[in-house]
N, C-alpha and C positions, 0 to 999 in steps of 0.2 A: 515361717515355721522353722527357720534355721536355728539350730542349737537349743531347741525346746525339749521338753520331756517326751513329747510325742515323736520328735525326730530321733531322739536317742533310742526309744523303744523300737521304732521302725528299723533303725540301723542294726540293733541287736537281733531282731527277728531275721533280717536278711542275712546277717552273718551266720546264724545257726542254719538257715536253709542252705546257704552255699556250702558250708562245711559238711552237712549231711549229704548233699548231692555228690560232692567230690568223693566222700567216703564210700557211698553206694557205687559210684562208677569204678572206684579202685577195686571193689569186690566183684562186681558183675562183669567187667570187661575181661579179666583173665578167664573167668568161667565160660563166658561166651566164646572167647577165642579158642579155648580147648575143645569146646563143643563143635566148633566149625572145623577144627583140625589144624589150627595155627599154634605154634609154640608160644604159650603166654608167659614163660618164665623170664625171658630177657630178649626176646626177638625184636626185630625192627618195628613190627606193627605195634607192639606195646609201647615202645619208646615214642613213636609218632603220636599215639593216643595221649600219652602223658604230656607231651609237648603241647598238644592242642588244648588239653584241659588247663595247663599252666597259662597258656596265652589268653584263654577266655577269662581266667581269674585276674590276670594282670590288666586286661582291658577294663574289667569292671572296677578294679582298684583305681586306675587312672581316671575313670569317669567320676568315681566317688571323690577323689582328691580335687578334681576340677570343680565339682559341686560345692565342696567346702570353701574353695577360694571364692566362688561366686557368692556364697553366703556371707563371707567376711566383708566383701566390698561390692558396692553396687557399680554397675557400668559394664559388666561382662554379660554377654548373652547366656541364657540358661540352656542346658542341654536336655533337661527332663521334659516329659510331655505335659504341658500346661501347668507347670508349677509356678 
């Protein structure tokens, strides 16, 4: 299923989902922090949360790049569940 139309469709759907979740988190986290009583404008808590979101996105990107390498050549073990 590597580099097929279904694969491209799945990739684009996941890209839209990840972008939407990150955008929603960037909206809701400052609101929640101000509701709790923490300064959401530039405090340490907001910086830590943005670093965590960035790290999760980078881990997913590394996983995706590894999966592309596996699609191009056989011989590497697959990371995905039962693919």
